All heavy atoms as TSV, in Angstrom:
chain	resi	resn	atom	element	x	y	z
A	1	MET	N	N	-35.647	-7.523	-45.513
A	1	MET	CA	C	-37.009	-7.253	-45.903
A	1	MET	C	C	-37.157	-5.758	-46.117
A	1	MET	O	O	-36.760	-4.957	-45.303
A	1	MET	CB	C	-37.950	-7.737	-44.799
A	1	MET	CG	C	-39.385	-7.496	-45.096
A	1	MET	SD	S	-40.344	-8.275	-43.787
A	1	MET	CE	C	-41.870	-7.482	-44.056
A	2	SER	N	N	-37.691	-5.406	-47.254
A	2	SER	CA	C	-37.872	-3.989	-47.535
A	2	SER	C	C	-39.353	-3.630	-47.451
A	2	SER	O	O	-40.224	-4.466	-47.642
A	2	SER	CB	C	-37.329	-3.650	-48.919
A	2	SER	OG	O	-38.065	-4.337	-49.895
A	3	VAL	N	N	-39.579	-2.401	-47.147
A	3	VAL	CA	C	-40.945	-1.885	-47.049
A	3	VAL	C	C	-41.176	-0.977	-48.244
A	3	VAL	O	O	-40.358	-0.096	-48.517
A	3	VAL	CB	C	-41.136	-1.101	-45.733
A	3	VAL	CG1	C	-42.524	-0.521	-45.647
A	3	VAL	CG2	C	-40.836	-1.996	-44.543
A	4	PRO	N	N	-42.249	-1.209	-48.983
A	4	PRO	CA	C	-42.499	-0.343	-50.142
A	4	PRO	C	C	-42.691	1.107	-49.714
A	4	PRO	O	O	-43.262	1.390	-48.666
A	4	PRO	CB	C	-43.769	-0.912	-50.763
A	4	PRO	CG	C	-44.344	-1.834	-49.766
A	4	PRO	CD	C	-43.272	-2.193	-48.786
A	5	PHE	N	N	-42.180	1.990	-50.528
A	5	PHE	CA	C	-42.293	3.415	-50.261
A	5	PHE	C	C	-43.742	3.855	-50.471
A	5	PHE	O	O	-44.412	3.397	-51.376
A	5	PHE	CB	C	-41.362	4.193	-51.195
A	5	PHE	CG	C	-40.986	5.528	-50.665
A	5	PHE	CD1	C	-40.090	5.643	-49.633
A	5	PHE	CD2	C	-41.539	6.675	-51.200
A	5	PHE	CE1	C	-39.727	6.878	-49.139
A	5	PHE	CE2	C	-41.190	7.914	-50.706
A	5	PHE	CZ	C	-40.281	8.016	-49.672
A	6	SER	N	N	-44.222	4.726	-49.640
A	6	SER	CA	C	-45.618	5.139	-49.715
A	6	SER	C	C	-45.724	6.603	-50.116
A	6	SER	O	O	-44.920	7.427	-49.705
A	6	SER	CB	C	-46.283	4.929	-48.352
A	6	SER	OG	O	-47.581	5.457	-48.372
A	7	ASN	N	N	-46.733	6.913	-50.888
A	7	ASN	CA	C	-47.012	8.297	-51.247
A	7	ASN	C	C	-48.035	8.928	-50.318
A	7	ASN	O	O	-48.495	10.027	-50.564
A	7	ASN	CB	C	-47.526	8.374	-52.696
A	7	ASN	CG	C	-46.428	8.076	-53.684
A	7	ASN	OD1	O	-45.259	8.272	-53.386
A	7	ASN	ND2	N	-46.803	7.587	-54.851
A	8	THR	N	N	-48.395	8.220	-49.272
A	8	THR	CA	C	-49.400	8.707	-48.339
A	8	THR	C	C	-48.899	9.962	-47.632
A	8	THR	O	O	-47.796	9.990	-47.106
A	8	THR	CB	C	-49.721	7.639	-47.281
A	8	THR	OG1	O	-50.128	6.456	-47.952
A	8	THR	CG2	C	-50.814	8.101	-46.354
A	9	LYS	N	N	-49.722	10.981	-47.640
A	9	LYS	CA	C	-49.395	12.221	-46.936
A	9	LYS	C	C	-50.193	12.236	-45.638
A	9	LYS	O	O	-51.419	12.181	-45.654
A	9	LYS	CB	C	-49.777	13.432	-47.786
A	9	LYS	CG	C	-49.049	13.472	-49.102
A	9	LYS	CD	C	-48.239	14.702	-49.181
A	9	LYS	CE	C	-47.538	14.680	-50.526
A	9	LYS	NZ	N	-46.623	15.712	-50.676
A	10	LEU	N	N	-49.492	12.277	-44.537
A	10	LEU	CA	C	-50.147	12.328	-43.240
A	10	LEU	C	C	-50.270	13.777	-42.795
A	10	LEU	O	O	-49.336	14.553	-42.908
A	10	LEU	CB	C	-49.341	11.531	-42.214
A	10	LEU	CG	C	-49.160	10.052	-42.533
A	10	LEU	CD1	C	-48.264	9.404	-41.489
A	10	LEU	CD2	C	-50.493	9.347	-42.605
A	11	ARG	N	N	-51.445	14.100	-42.298
A	11	ARG	CA	C	-51.670	15.461	-41.810
A	11	ARG	C	C	-51.654	15.469	-40.297
A	11	ARG	O	O	-52.219	14.592	-39.657
A	11	ARG	CB	C	-53.022	15.967	-42.308
A	11	ARG	CG	C	-53.065	16.203	-43.783
A	11	ARG	CD	C	-54.381	16.756	-44.237
A	11	ARG	NE	N	-55.261	17.041	-43.118
A	11	ARG	CZ	C	-56.484	17.489	-43.228
A	11	ARG	NH1	N	-56.992	17.709	-44.397
A	11	ARG	NH2	N	-57.232	17.727	-42.173
A	12	ILE	N	N	-51.006	16.457	-39.752
A	12	ILE	CA	C	-50.992	16.642	-38.305
A	12	ILE	C	C	-52.242	17.442	-37.943
A	12	ILE	O	O	-52.492	18.497	-38.519
A	12	ILE	CB	C	-49.728	17.389	-37.863
A	12	ILE	CG1	C	-48.492	16.562	-38.206
A	12	ILE	CG2	C	-49.769	17.693	-36.371
A	12	ILE	CD1	C	-47.190	17.266	-37.967
A	13	PRO	N	N	-53.037	16.932	-36.990
A	13	PRO	CA	C	-54.248	17.655	-36.602
A	13	PRO	C	C	-53.925	19.063	-36.090
A	13	PRO	O	O	-52.898	19.277	-35.431
A	13	PRO	CB	C	-54.840	16.806	-35.484
A	13	PRO	CG	C	-54.236	15.457	-35.661
A	13	PRO	CD	C	-52.885	15.687	-36.260
A	14	GLU	N	N	-54.808	19.990	-36.398
A	14	GLU	CA	C	-54.630	21.375	-35.955
A	14	GLU	C	C	-54.549	21.413	-34.430
A	14	GLU	O	O	-55.354	20.800	-33.734
A	14	GLU	CB	C	-55.808	22.220	-36.442
A	14	GLU	CG	C	-55.644	23.684	-36.174
A	14	GLU	CD	C	-56.770	24.509	-36.774
A	14	GLU	OE1	O	-57.275	24.127	-37.842
A	14	GLU	OE2	O	-57.134	25.510	-36.157
A	15	GLY	N	N	-53.588	22.122	-33.914
A	15	GLY	CA	C	-53.411	22.270	-32.475
A	15	GLY	C	C	-52.528	21.202	-31.834
A	15	GLY	O	O	-52.131	21.333	-30.682
A	16	PHE	N	N	-52.221	20.131	-32.580
A	16	PHE	CA	C	-51.430	19.037	-32.014
A	16	PHE	C	C	-50.021	19.489	-31.664
A	16	PHE	O	O	-49.498	19.138	-30.596
A	16	PHE	CB	C	-51.397	17.860	-32.989
A	16	PHE	CG	C	-50.773	16.628	-32.420
A	16	PHE	CD1	C	-51.372	15.940	-31.378
A	16	PHE	CD2	C	-49.581	16.148	-32.935
A	16	PHE	CE1	C	-50.793	14.796	-30.855
A	16	PHE	CE2	C	-48.995	14.998	-32.422
A	16	PHE	CZ	C	-49.606	14.317	-31.378
A	17	GLN	N	N	-49.417	20.283	-32.527
A	17	GLN	CA	C	-48.059	20.763	-32.263
A	17	GLN	C	C	-48.035	21.601	-30.989
A	17	GLN	O	O	-47.150	21.435	-30.145
A	17	GLN	CB	C	-47.534	21.576	-33.445
A	17	GLN	CG	C	-46.109	22.061	-33.236
A	17	GLN	CD	C	-45.567	22.825	-34.441
A	17	GLN	OE1	O	-46.265	23.085	-35.397
A	17	GLN	NE2	N	-44.308	23.180	-34.381
A	18	ASN	N	N	-49.013	22.489	-30.823
A	18	ASN	CA	C	-49.069	23.313	-29.616
A	18	ASN	C	C	-49.258	22.461	-28.368
A	18	ASN	O	O	-48.704	22.753	-27.306
A	18	ASN	CB	C	-50.189	24.343	-29.719
A	18	ASN	CG	C	-49.874	25.416	-30.729
A	18	ASN	OD1	O	-48.719	25.672	-31.050
A	18	ASN	ND2	N	-50.909	26.047	-31.254
A	19	LEU	N	N	-50.052	21.404	-28.493
A	19	LEU	CA	C	-50.277	20.489	-27.381
A	19	LEU	C	C	-48.965	19.830	-26.958
A	19	LEU	O	O	-48.646	19.765	-25.766
A	19	LEU	CB	C	-51.295	19.430	-27.814
A	19	LEU	CG	C	-51.899	18.546	-26.759
A	19	LEU	CD1	C	-52.725	19.363	-25.780
A	19	LEU	CD2	C	-52.772	17.501	-27.423
A	20	LEU	N	N	-48.188	19.367	-27.934
A	20	LEU	CA	C	-46.910	18.722	-27.629
A	20	LEU	C	C	-45.873	19.710	-27.090
A	20	LEU	O	O	-45.080	19.368	-26.212
A	20	LEU	CB	C	-46.359	18.015	-28.864
A	20	LEU	CG	C	-47.153	16.795	-29.331
A	20	LEU	CD1	C	-46.490	16.174	-30.548
A	20	LEU	CD2	C	-47.301	15.779	-28.224
A	21	ILE	N	N	-45.895	20.924	-27.603
A	21	ILE	CA	C	-44.977	21.956	-27.085
A	21	ILE	C	C	-45.300	22.247	-25.629
A	21	ILE	O	O	-44.399	22.362	-24.790
A	21	ILE	CB	C	-45.043	23.234	-27.951
A	21	ILE	CG1	C	-44.398	22.977	-29.311
A	21	ILE	CG2	C	-44.371	24.406	-27.242
A	21	ILE	CD1	C	-44.590	24.098	-30.314
A	22	GLY	N	N	-46.590	22.362	-25.305
A	22	GLY	CA	C	-46.994	22.613	-23.919
A	22	GLY	C	C	-46.551	21.490	-22.997
A	22	GLY	O	O	-46.016	21.731	-21.908
A	23	LEU	N	N	-46.762	20.243	-23.424
A	23	LEU	CA	C	-46.340	19.097	-22.613
A	23	LEU	C	C	-44.825	19.089	-22.448
A	23	LEU	O	O	-44.322	18.922	-21.333
A	23	LEU	CB	C	-46.809	17.790	-23.256
A	23	LEU	CG	C	-46.302	16.513	-22.586
A	23	LEU	CD1	C	-46.779	16.410	-21.150
A	23	LEU	CD2	C	-46.706	15.295	-23.398
A	24	SER	N	N	-44.100	19.285	-23.536
A	24	SER	CA	C	-42.628	19.280	-23.475
A	24	SER	C	C	-42.103	20.358	-22.542
A	24	SER	O	O	-41.179	20.115	-21.745
A	24	SER	CB	C	-42.038	19.491	-24.868
A	24	SER	OG	O	-42.454	18.472	-25.732
A	25	THR	N	N	-42.695	21.523	-22.614
A	25	THR	CA	C	-42.280	22.633	-21.751
A	25	THR	C	C	-42.469	22.277	-20.284
A	25	THR	O	O	-41.585	22.505	-19.451
A	25	THR	CB	C	-43.079	23.899	-22.091
A	25	THR	OG1	O	-42.853	24.223	-23.465
A	25	THR	CG2	C	-42.687	25.067	-21.208
A	26	GLU	N	N	-43.625	21.694	-19.953
A	26	GLU	CA	C	-43.903	21.330	-18.562
A	26	GLU	C	C	-43.005	20.188	-18.086
A	26	GLU	O	O	-42.600	20.163	-16.930
A	26	GLU	CB	C	-45.381	20.968	-18.385
A	26	GLU	CG	C	-46.308	22.161	-18.515
A	26	GLU	CD	C	-45.948	23.300	-17.567
A	26	GLU	OE1	O	-45.770	23.046	-16.354
A	26	GLU	OE2	O	-45.836	24.450	-18.037
A	27	ILE	N	N	-42.679	19.259	-18.972
A	27	ILE	CA	C	-41.753	18.183	-18.608
A	27	ILE	C	C	-40.379	18.766	-18.292
A	27	ILE	O	O	-39.759	18.403	-17.285
A	27	ILE	CB	C	-41.657	17.128	-19.727
A	27	ILE	CG1	C	-42.949	16.304	-19.769
A	27	ILE	CG2	C	-40.443	16.229	-19.536
A	27	ILE	CD1	C	-43.054	15.369	-20.960
A	28	LEU	N	N	-39.913	19.682	-19.121
A	28	LEU	CA	C	-38.608	20.299	-18.870
A	28	LEU	C	C	-38.627	21.145	-17.604
A	28	LEU	O	O	-37.647	21.175	-16.843
A	28	LEU	CB	C	-38.186	21.146	-20.070
A	28	LEU	CG	C	-37.865	20.352	-21.332
A	28	LEU	CD1	C	-37.662	21.298	-22.507
A	28	LEU	CD2	C	-36.651	19.468	-21.119
A	29	ARG	N	N	-39.739	21.809	-17.360
A	29	ARG	CA	C	-39.849	22.678	-16.189
A	29	ARG	C	C	-39.918	21.856	-14.899
A	29	ARG	O	O	-39.288	22.201	-13.892
A	29	ARG	CB	C	-41.105	23.551	-16.318
A	29	ARG	CG	C	-41.295	24.524	-15.163
A	29	ARG	CD	C	-42.512	25.395	-15.373
A	29	ARG	NE	N	-42.261	26.264	-16.525
A	29	ARG	CZ	C	-43.192	26.683	-17.372
A	29	ARG	NH1	N	-44.443	26.313	-17.212
A	29	ARG	NH2	N	-42.891	27.456	-18.374
A	30	ASN	N	N	-40.677	20.760	-14.914
A	30	ASN	CA	C	-40.925	19.980	-13.699
A	30	ASN	C	C	-39.962	18.815	-13.487
A	30	ASN	O	O	-39.853	18.313	-12.368
A	30	ASN	CB	C	-42.356	19.445	-13.713
A	30	ASN	CG	C	-43.364	20.554	-13.536
A	30	ASN	OD1	O	-43.573	21.018	-12.429
A	30	ASN	ND2	N	-43.987	20.992	-14.618
A	31	GLN	N	N	-39.299	18.359	-14.559
A	31	GLN	CA	C	-38.357	17.242	-14.461
A	31	GLN	C	C	-38.955	16.039	-13.709
A	31	GLN	O	O	-38.380	15.555	-12.716
A	31	GLN	CB	C	-37.071	17.698	-13.760
A	31	GLN	CG	C	-36.318	18.788	-14.486
A	31	GLN	CD	C	-35.664	18.291	-15.769
A	31	GLN	OE1	O	-34.965	17.306	-15.755
A	31	GLN	NE2	N	-35.934	18.976	-16.868
A	32	PRO	N	N	-40.103	15.532	-14.159
A	32	PRO	CA	C	-40.728	14.420	-13.432
A	32	PRO	C	C	-39.928	13.132	-13.569
A	32	PRO	O	O	-39.239	12.911	-14.571
A	32	PRO	CB	C	-42.091	14.286	-14.122
A	32	PRO	CG	C	-41.845	14.760	-15.513
A	32	PRO	CD	C	-40.845	15.880	-15.372
A	33	ASN	N	N	-40.029	12.273	-12.559
A	33	ASN	CA	C	-39.357	10.970	-12.604
A	33	ASN	C	C	-40.083	10.013	-13.543
A	33	ASN	O	O	-39.458	9.168	-14.156
A	33	ASN	CB	C	-39.283	10.350	-11.209
A	33	ASN	CG	C	-38.327	11.108	-10.315
A	33	ASN	OD1	O	-37.327	11.626	-10.775
A	33	ASN	ND2	N	-38.655	11.175	-9.041
A	34	ASN	N	N	-41.399	10.142	-13.623
A	34	ASN	CA	C	-42.206	9.244	-14.438
A	34	ASN	C	C	-42.942	10.067	-15.493
A	34	ASN	O	O	-44.035	10.592	-15.238
A	34	ASN	CB	C	-43.177	8.476	-13.545
A	34	ASN	CG	C	-43.864	7.359	-14.272
A	34	ASN	OD1	O	-44.090	7.432	-15.478
A	34	ASN	ND2	N	-44.219	6.316	-13.535
A	35	ILE	N	N	-42.369	10.182	-16.657
A	35	ILE	CA	C	-42.936	11.041	-17.707
A	35	ILE	C	C	-44.306	10.575	-18.177
A	35	ILE	O	O	-45.205	11.407	-18.342
A	35	ILE	CB	C	-41.943	11.203	-18.873
A	35	ILE	CG1	C	-40.740	12.022	-18.387
A	35	ILE	CG2	C	-42.602	11.869	-20.083
A	35	ILE	CD1	C	-39.622	12.163	-19.382
A	36	PRO	N	N	-44.544	9.269	-18.387
A	36	PRO	CA	C	-45.893	8.857	-18.816
A	36	PRO	C	C	-46.986	9.223	-17.805
A	36	PRO	O	O	-48.067	9.681	-18.186
A	36	PRO	CB	C	-45.782	7.337	-18.980
A	36	PRO	CG	C	-44.337	7.108	-19.285
A	36	PRO	CD	C	-43.605	8.133	-18.461
A	37	VAL	N	N	-46.708	9.052	-16.520
A	37	VAL	CA	C	-47.690	9.427	-15.492
A	37	VAL	C	C	-47.877	10.942	-15.486
A	37	VAL	O	O	-49.004	11.444	-15.409
A	37	VAL	CB	C	-47.256	8.919	-14.094
A	37	VAL	CG1	C	-48.117	9.520	-12.995
A	37	VAL	CG2	C	-47.310	7.404	-14.052
A	38	PHE	N	N	-46.787	11.673	-15.591
A	38	PHE	CA	C	-46.864	13.130	-15.642
A	38	PHE	C	C	-47.701	13.583	-16.833
A	38	PHE	O	O	-48.556	14.468	-16.709
A	38	PHE	CB	C	-45.456	13.741	-15.730
A	38	PHE	CG	C	-45.449	15.239	-15.753
A	38	PHE	CD1	C	-45.479	15.969	-14.579
A	38	PHE	CD2	C	-45.435	15.937	-16.962
A	38	PHE	CE1	C	-45.481	17.362	-14.606
A	38	PHE	CE2	C	-45.443	17.315	-17.002
A	38	PHE	CZ	C	-45.467	18.033	-15.813
A	39	ALA	N	N	-47.464	12.967	-17.993
A	39	ALA	CA	C	-48.210	13.329	-19.203
A	39	ALA	C	C	-49.701	13.041	-19.023
A	39	ALA	O	O	-50.545	13.859	-19.406
A	39	ALA	CB	C	-47.660	12.580	-20.413
A	40	ALA	N	N	-50.027	11.899	-18.443
A	40	ALA	CA	C	-51.437	11.555	-18.212
A	40	ALA	C	C	-52.096	12.584	-17.295
A	40	ALA	O	O	-53.222	13.041	-17.559
A	40	ALA	CB	C	-51.551	10.161	-17.610
A	41	GLU	N	N	-51.413	12.969	-16.239
A	41	GLU	CA	C	-51.951	13.975	-15.312
A	41	GLU	C	C	-52.068	15.339	-15.995
A	41	GLU	O	O	-53.035	16.068	-15.781
A	41	GLU	CB	C	-51.073	14.067	-14.064
A	41	GLU	CG	C	-51.150	12.824	-13.208
A	41	GLU	CD	C	-50.117	12.792	-12.099
A	41	GLU	OE1	O	-49.211	13.674	-12.058
A	41	GLU	OE2	O	-50.186	11.859	-11.277
A	42	TYR	N	N	-51.083	15.678	-16.807
A	42	TYR	CA	C	-51.093	16.949	-17.539
A	42	TYR	C	C	-52.308	17.027	-18.464
A	42	TYR	O	O	-53.035	18.012	-18.471
A	42	TYR	CB	C	-49.789	17.082	-18.336
A	42	TYR	CG	C	-49.729	18.284	-19.247
A	42	TYR	CD1	C	-49.414	19.543	-18.751
A	42	TYR	CD2	C	-49.980	18.156	-20.607
A	42	TYR	CE1	C	-49.357	20.651	-19.587
A	42	TYR	CE2	C	-49.918	19.256	-21.443
A	42	TYR	CZ	C	-49.613	20.498	-20.937
A	42	TYR	OH	O	-49.561	21.590	-21.769
A	43	PHE	N	N	-52.520	15.954	-19.234
A	43	PHE	CA	C	-53.658	15.957	-20.161
A	43	PHE	C	C	-54.991	15.914	-19.416
A	43	PHE	O	O	-55.962	16.520	-19.853
A	43	PHE	CB	C	-53.545	14.802	-21.154
A	43	PHE	CG	C	-52.437	14.996	-22.153
A	43	PHE	CD1	C	-51.487	14.010	-22.357
A	43	PHE	CD2	C	-52.327	16.166	-22.888
A	43	PHE	CE1	C	-50.460	14.190	-23.281
A	43	PHE	CE2	C	-51.304	16.364	-23.809
A	43	PHE	CZ	C	-50.373	15.366	-23.999
A	44	GLU	N	N	-55.045	15.229	-18.288
A	44	GLU	CA	C	-56.271	15.207	-17.481
A	44	GLU	C	C	-56.605	16.615	-16.983
A	44	GLU	O	O	-57.764	17.042	-17.026
A	44	GLU	CB	C	-56.108	14.245	-16.305
A	44	GLU	CG	C	-57.347	14.099	-15.463
A	44	GLU	CD	C	-58.539	13.528	-16.210
A	44	GLU	OE1	O	-58.350	12.658	-17.081
A	44	GLU	OE2	O	-59.677	13.966	-15.940
A	45	LYS	N	N	-55.590	17.348	-16.537
A	45	LYS	CA	C	-55.808	18.729	-16.090
A	45	LYS	C	C	-56.279	19.610	-17.247
A	45	LYS	O	O	-57.148	20.463	-17.062
A	45	LYS	CB	C	-54.532	19.306	-15.467
A	45	LYS	CG	C	-54.203	18.712	-14.125
A	45	LYS	CD	C	-52.869	19.232	-13.599
A	45	LYS	CE	C	-52.449	18.500	-12.360
A	45	LYS	NZ	N	-51.110	18.892	-11.905
A	46	LEU	N	N	-55.713	19.412	-18.426
A	46	LEU	CA	C	-56.162	20.175	-19.597
A	46	LEU	C	C	-57.631	19.887	-19.912
A	46	LEU	O	O	-58.396	20.802	-20.228
A	46	LEU	CB	C	-55.309	19.854	-20.825
A	46	LEU	CG	C	-53.940	20.495	-20.927
A	46	LEU	CD1	C	-53.258	20.086	-22.233
A	46	LEU	CD2	C	-54.040	22.006	-20.852
A	47	LEU	N	N	-58.015	18.613	-19.825
A	47	LEU	CA	C	-59.417	18.250	-20.078
A	47	LEU	C	C	-60.346	18.879	-19.047
A	47	LEU	O	O	-61.426	19.372	-19.389
A	47	LEU	CB	C	-59.584	16.729	-20.073
A	47	LEU	CG	C	-59.017	15.993	-21.272
A	47	LEU	CD1	C	-59.074	14.482	-21.035
A	47	LEU	CD2	C	-59.781	16.358	-22.531
A	48	GLN	N	N	-59.938	18.857	-17.784
A	48	GLN	CA	C	-60.760	19.473	-16.738
A	48	GLN	C	C	-60.906	20.973	-16.968
A	48	GLN	O	O	-61.996	21.532	-16.810
A	48	GLN	CB	C	-60.161	19.201	-15.366
A	48	GLN	CG	C	-60.264	17.755	-14.944
A	48	GLN	CD	C	-59.511	17.457	-13.663
A	48	GLN	OE1	O	-58.893	18.334	-13.050
A	48	GLN	NE2	N	-59.527	16.198	-13.261
A	49	LYS	N	N	-59.814	21.619	-17.353
A	49	LYS	CA	C	-59.852	23.056	-17.631
A	49	LYS	C	C	-60.781	23.334	-18.814
A	49	LYS	O	O	-61.599	24.259	-18.773
A	49	LYS	CB	C	-58.447	23.570	-17.932
A	49	LYS	CG	C	-58.374	25.046	-18.168
A	49	LYS	CD	C	-56.936	25.487	-18.402
A	49	LYS	CE	C	-56.866	26.968	-18.667
A	49	LYS	NZ	N	-55.502	27.422	-18.918
A	50	ARG	N	N	-60.682	22.505	-19.867
A	50	ARG	CA	C	-61.563	22.669	-21.031
A	50	ARG	C	C	-63.029	22.499	-20.636
A	50	ARG	O	O	-63.885	23.288	-21.028
A	50	ARG	CB	C	-61.197	21.653	-22.107
A	50	ARG	CG	C	-62.071	21.796	-23.352
A	50	ARG	CD	C	-62.013	20.610	-24.241
A	50	ARG	NE	N	-62.602	19.449	-23.575
A	50	ARG	CZ	C	-62.641	18.243	-24.092
A	50	ARG	NH1	N	-62.093	18.007	-25.260
A	50	ARG	NH2	N	-63.198	17.252	-23.449
A	51	ASP	N	N	-63.306	21.478	-19.825
A	51	ASP	CA	C	-64.682	21.229	-19.405
A	51	ASP	C	C	-65.238	22.383	-18.574
A	51	ASP	O	O	-66.390	22.778	-18.745
A	51	ASP	CB	C	-64.775	19.917	-18.625
A	51	ASP	CG	C	-64.523	18.703	-19.502
A	51	ASP	OD1	O	-64.545	18.836	-20.748
A	51	ASP	OD2	O	-64.289	17.606	-18.937
A	52	ARG	N	N	-64.423	22.939	-17.681
A	52	ARG	CA	C	-64.874	24.091	-16.883
A	52	ARG	C	C	-65.152	25.289	-17.779
A	52	ARG	O	O	-66.138	25.999	-17.594
A	52	ARG	CB	C	-63.819	24.455	-15.828
A	52	ARG	CG	C	-63.823	23.554	-14.624
A	52	ARG	CD	C	-62.980	24.121	-13.489
A	52	ARG	NE	N	-61.618	24.457	-13.881
A	52	ARG	CZ	C	-60.591	23.620	-13.846
A	52	ARG	NH1	N	-60.749	22.402	-13.423
A	52	ARG	NH2	N	-59.388	24.022	-14.207
A	53	THR	N	N	-64.278	25.500	-18.757
A	53	THR	CA	C	-64.457	26.616	-19.687
A	53	THR	C	C	-65.743	26.445	-20.488
A	53	THR	O	O	-66.506	27.403	-20.668
A	53	THR	CB	C	-63.249	26.725	-20.637
A	53	THR	OG1	O	-62.075	26.918	-19.858
A	53	THR	CG2	C	-63.411	27.879	-21.609
A	54	LEU	N	N	-66.013	25.233	-20.950
A	54	LEU	CA	C	-67.251	24.973	-21.698
A	54	LEU	C	C	-68.467	25.199	-20.826
A	54	LEU	O	O	-69.470	25.763	-21.285
A	54	LEU	CB	C	-67.252	23.540	-22.249
A	54	LEU	CG	C	-66.275	23.251	-23.377
A	54	LEU	CD1	C	-66.291	21.763	-23.711
A	54	LEU	CD2	C	-66.596	24.075	-24.607
A	55	LEU	N	N	-68.397	24.777	-19.566
A	55	LEU	CA	C	-69.519	24.960	-18.656
A	55	LEU	C	C	-69.778	26.441	-18.401
A	55	LEU	O	O	-70.924	26.904	-18.481
A	55	LEU	CB	C	-69.265	24.236	-17.334
A	55	LEU	CG	C	-70.336	24.396	-16.262
A	55	LEU	CD1	C	-71.677	23.846	-16.760
A	55	LEU	CD2	C	-69.921	23.716	-14.978
A	56	VAL	N	N	-68.740	27.196	-18.119
A	56	VAL	CA	C	-68.894	28.636	-17.868
A	56	VAL	C	C	-69.451	29.330	-19.106
A	56	VAL	O	O	-70.344	30.169	-19.006
A	56	VAL	CB	C	-67.545	29.263	-17.433
A	56	VAL	CG1	C	-67.611	30.779	-17.449
A	56	VAL	CG2	C	-67.144	28.750	-16.063
A	57	THR	N	N	-68.953	28.967	-20.279
A	57	THR	CA	C	-69.450	29.552	-21.524
A	57	THR	C	C	-70.930	29.242	-21.714
A	57	THR	O	O	-71.721	30.111	-22.082
A	57	THR	CB	C	-68.642	29.014	-22.730
A	57	THR	OG1	O	-67.270	29.337	-22.534
A	57	THR	CG2	C	-69.135	29.614	-24.026
A	58	PHE	N	N	-71.321	27.993	-21.440
A	58	PHE	CA	C	-72.720	27.598	-21.567
A	58	PHE	C	C	-73.592	28.388	-20.592
A	58	PHE	O	O	-74.629	28.933	-20.970
A	58	PHE	CB	C	-72.878	26.091	-21.302
A	58	PHE	CG	C	-74.305	25.640	-21.269
A	58	PHE	CD1	C	-74.993	25.397	-22.451
A	58	PHE	CD2	C	-74.969	25.466	-20.063
A	58	PHE	CE1	C	-76.317	24.995	-22.433
A	58	PHE	CE2	C	-76.288	25.057	-20.031
A	58	PHE	CZ	C	-76.970	24.825	-21.221
A	59	LEU	N	N	-73.165	28.450	-19.330
A	59	LEU	CA	C	-73.952	29.165	-18.320
A	59	LEU	C	C	-74.073	30.644	-18.669
A	59	LEU	O	O	-75.152	31.236	-18.552
A	59	LEU	CB	C	-73.318	28.991	-16.933
A	59	LEU	CG	C	-73.327	27.569	-16.370
A	59	LEU	CD1	C	-72.540	27.513	-15.065
A	59	LEU	CD2	C	-74.730	27.054	-16.182
A	60	PHE	N	N	-72.979	31.224	-19.108
A	60	PHE	CA	C	-72.982	32.648	-19.472
A	60	PHE	C	C	-73.892	32.907	-20.656
A	60	PHE	O	O	-74.682	33.847	-20.648
A	60	PHE	CB	C	-71.560	33.115	-19.762
A	60	PHE	CG	C	-71.470	34.576	-20.077
A	60	PHE	CD1	C	-71.574	35.522	-19.070
A	60	PHE	CD2	C	-71.298	35.009	-21.373
A	60	PHE	CE1	C	-71.502	36.873	-19.345
A	60	PHE	CE2	C	-71.233	36.354	-21.680
A	60	PHE	CZ	C	-71.328	37.295	-20.655
A	61	SER	N	N	-73.814	32.052	-21.666
A	61	SER	CA	C	-74.609	32.275	-22.881
A	61	SER	C	C	-76.096	32.060	-22.647
A	61	SER	O	O	-76.928	32.562	-23.387
A	61	SER	CB	C	-74.118	31.388	-24.015
A	61	SER	OG	O	-74.367	30.031	-23.717
A	62	HIS	N	N	-76.437	31.290	-21.598
A	62	HIS	CA	C	-77.853	31.044	-21.286
A	62	HIS	C	C	-78.306	31.864	-20.065
A	62	HIS	O	O	-79.388	31.619	-19.534
A	62	HIS	CB	C	-78.078	29.547	-21.053
A	62	HIS	CG	C	-77.992	28.744	-22.312
A	62	HIS	ND1	N	-76.785	28.318	-22.820
A	62	HIS	CD2	C	-78.938	28.320	-23.154
A	62	HIS	CE1	C	-77.009	27.644	-23.925
A	62	HIS	NE2	N	-78.299	27.635	-24.173
A	63	HIS	N	N	-77.476	32.804	-19.637
A	63	HIS	CA	C	-77.801	33.700	-18.536
A	63	HIS	C	C	-78.213	32.931	-17.278
A	63	HIS	O	O	-79.197	33.261	-16.629
A	63	HIS	CB	C	-78.899	34.696	-18.938
A	63	HIS	CG	C	-78.599	35.446	-20.181
A	63	HIS	ND1	N	-77.638	36.415	-20.232
A	63	HIS	CD2	C	-79.098	35.341	-21.447
A	63	HIS	CE1	C	-77.570	36.909	-21.468
A	63	HIS	NE2	N	-78.442	36.251	-22.225
A	64	ILE	N	N	-77.438	31.918	-16.956
A	64	ILE	CA	C	-77.709	31.097	-15.773
A	64	ILE	C	C	-76.719	31.493	-14.694
A	64	ILE	O	O	-75.507	31.503	-14.914
A	64	ILE	CB	C	-77.583	29.597	-16.105
A	64	ILE	CG1	C	-78.586	29.206	-17.187
A	64	ILE	CG2	C	-77.771	28.760	-14.843
A	64	ILE	CD1	C	-78.406	27.787	-17.709
A	65	CYS	N	N	-77.239	31.805	-13.521
A	65	CYS	CA	C	-76.379	32.163	-12.394
A	65	CYS	C	C	-76.407	31.017	-11.380
A	65	CYS	O	O	-77.442	30.443	-11.103
A	65	CYS	CB	C	-76.861	33.435	-11.700
A	65	CYS	SG	S	-76.814	34.870	-12.786
A	66	ILE	N	N	-75.231	30.728	-10.807
A	66	ILE	CA	C	-75.182	29.709	-9.755
A	66	ILE	C	C	-74.785	30.343	-8.452
A	66	ILE	O	O	-74.163	31.311	-8.343
A	66	ILE	CB	C	-74.210	28.557	-10.064
A	66	ILE	CG1	C	-73.245	28.848	-11.166
A	66	ILE	CG2	C	-74.897	27.314	-10.259
A	66	ILE	CD1	C	-72.325	27.700	-11.503
């Protein structure tokens, strides 16, 4: 069975390559036994860091002190 050749050009989202490089680097550095679990935890930490950064930026831009 053959698959017809496609002219579809797929674009890689901006920042995706850097995201994968960061994950790959941490996998090589940490040598985890369970890479999928490690990746899930890695991305969760990135999301938490992003959320904290957004919160601090919001508070700073609205001159809110906690």
